[in-house]
N, C-alpha and C positions, 0 to 999 in steps of 0.2 A: 504494499501499499505506499501512498504517496501526499504527504502532507507539503502543502504551501503556507509561510508565513510569511504576511506583508503586513506593514505600515504603510498604507498608499496615502497618507497626508492628504485627505479629502480630495484625491484627483486634483491638486492645483499644480501639480510639477515641482518645480524646482528653476536654480539660477536666477539670471536677470530678469526673466519675467514676473517672478514672485514680487518684484520690487518697483512696478512700475503702475501708475506711476507717481505712486508713494513707496516709500518703504514699509513692506507687507500686505501690502494693496491686493496680493495675489490670494490672500486667505477668504477677502469679503467678495472680492470679483470672480474668481473662480478661473478655471481653462477648462473649456469645451473640447479641447482636444486631446486631453490626458487620459480622460476613462478608457476611450477606444484602445490608446495602446497599452493601455495594464489590462484589459480585457485580452486583448491578442498574446500578449506574453502570459497571461495565465492558460490560454487555451494551449499555447503551445509546451508547457508544461506538463500537462495533462494530469492534474492531481484527482485522486481520489476523495481528500479535505480540503478546504481554503478555510486557512484564519486570518480575516482582514482589520488590522488596527487604523484607526481613525477613517470612519466609513461617512459619509455625509448620508443622510438619508430622507433627504427632500427640501433642503433649505434653498431660497433665493440665490446662494453660491453656484447648485447644483443647477439651477433652473428650475427647482421641484421637482428631480430626478432621483429618484431611489437608489444610491449607488449600488447597495446589497443587491436590491430585486433587481437591477437591471445586470448587472454581472451573474449572478445566478441561473438570470434566465438565458443568457447565451451559455453558458455553461450546462443547461439541462441538470441543475441540481437543487435540493432543497436548502431555504436560507434561513437562519434562526440570526435576530439581530436586536439589538437597542441601545437607548443612549446611556452613554458613560454615567451618567449622573443619577443620583436616587432621587426618587419622585417627589420627596422634601427639599430639594437643592434648590435654589435659587438659579442656579444655569436653566431650569426647565421653563423659565419666562423670559428667557432671554432669543432675540431671533438670531438665526444661524447654529450660536451655541447649543439649541437644545435640540436638534438634528445632528448633533454630533455622536457615534455612536462607535460600536464595533461589532462584527459579523461573523458568523461562521456558514461555512456550507458544505453540504455534503452528497454522496453520490449513491451510497447506500440508506437505507431507512434509518433513520434515528430512532430510537427507542425511548428515549427519555431526554427534555430539553427544561431546564432550569438557569433562571439569573437570579447570581447572589449580590451582595453589593457588600463593600466594605465599611466598617466604622470610620475611617478616617482618610482623607485623602480627598481630593475634588473629584478626580476619576476612579469611580468606584466600584464599574460594572465587572462582572465573573460570569462570563457565560459556559455553563456547563452540559457538555452533550455524551449521551450513555451510549455505546454500542455495544455491538452483540459480545463482543468480547473484551471489552476495554471502555474506559472514560477519558474523557478530554478537556481541559479548563482550559479558555481564554483570556488573559486579562493586559491589562494596560496600567503598570503600577506609577506612583505619585513621582511626583519630579524630587519631593521633597525626603531626604535620608530617614530621617524619623516616621515617616508617615508610611513607607515602604516597608520598614521591619514590623510595624503593626498588620498592614495589611497583610505579610508575610507569615504571619501569626495564625489570621485569620485564614489565607490560603491552607496552612496545615492542617487546621483543624478539618477543613472538608475533605480536605486528601484521604485524612485518618479513618474517615467514615464511609469511605466508599471502597466497597468488597473486589472490585474488578483492577486490574491493572491500569494505572493513572499515566497519562502524558500532560503534560502542562507548559503549553505554547503562548507565547507574544512579546511585548515590547517591557522588559523590565525594568528601564531607564538607570538600568546600573552603569554610573561611571567608573564603578573600578573593576567592571566585569565579573567574572565567575565568584571572584574572592568575597564579593559583596554577599553572595548568597550561598555562600559554601554549605556554612552549619545549618540553614532551613535543608540545602538537599539533602546532606547528609542523616538528619532527623527523619526527613519525609524518602528514603531510598532512594532519590533520586538522583539518573546522572545526566550529563549533557550528551547531546547528539553531536554537538560541536566539541569533539576533541581538541582541537588544535585552535581554541578561543580566534577564531576570524570576525576578523571586526566589520559589522554592518552599517556603520554610523560613521559622519555623514558620507552619504552615496557618493559625492565627488573625490572623498580622498579619505577612505575609511578608518579610523583609528580606535574606535570603541565599541565594546559587544554588548549593544545595548537588547539585544532580541536572542531569545533562547525558546530551545526545544525541549524539555527537560522529560524523560520517563524511567516508569519501574520496571523493576524485576518483572517476567512475563511479555516486555517487548523485547524484539531486538532491531536495531540500527543497522541498516545493511549498506546505507550511502548516505551523504551529508554534502551541500553543496551551497555557497553564496554566489547565485549569480550577479555578474556585472549589471544591473537594469537599473537605470537612472531616471526612472518614472516620478522618483519619489525623493525626500531626503534618506531615506533609510533603502539600504539593499535588501530583497528579499530573501528568505530560507526555501531549501528545498531539502525536503527529508524522507527517505525509503525505509520501511521498518517492516515488521512481520512479525506476529502474534505467536509466541512459542506452546 
């Protein structure tokens, strides 16, 4: 099976176009040429599962297009998506921001879908999908170090109650790489598929390992790569694995 993990940055692209006519204007104006390129790349990978971080679920920036649904339709996959903020968050009242979320897509039938929320941080969403033989958690952790570690504690508790082998994928915002989550991984019985600690950010000149695919015993990783694809400020991750 093949998992593709990609922080697509709301399909606004990168480079100089992000800062025209004003710095950061691309976050508000969007770039309608990027989503088709991202979809084309995902198709070329031919994944069984797709985890997307930073998806626009239908704001004026994306011209009211739900990017999760648009990509899933092109891939002929089912999709689960939700905004990144809890229902009580003030971000739910803000234009554009309230449409910012994460999404998971899967070719086989999903047996269980749950949305959990961290108690701390601005980005709080955890998407849990239960497959026949394993479970997957998709996360986007906080930019703040203290909040990230409180979030990891919550994530550990969720993993501990899961009876099937677990994979955890997402943007961990770990500015010190795997060293920052070493104790969490040991406690939860997780290993990183990225054994060479390949960096994924920024895409134009990768220096930091922010994006991870972690897995427990019962899952065997057979291949891992970081394609040089620059449709976002993050590079994507492609991970092939088998259930033992």
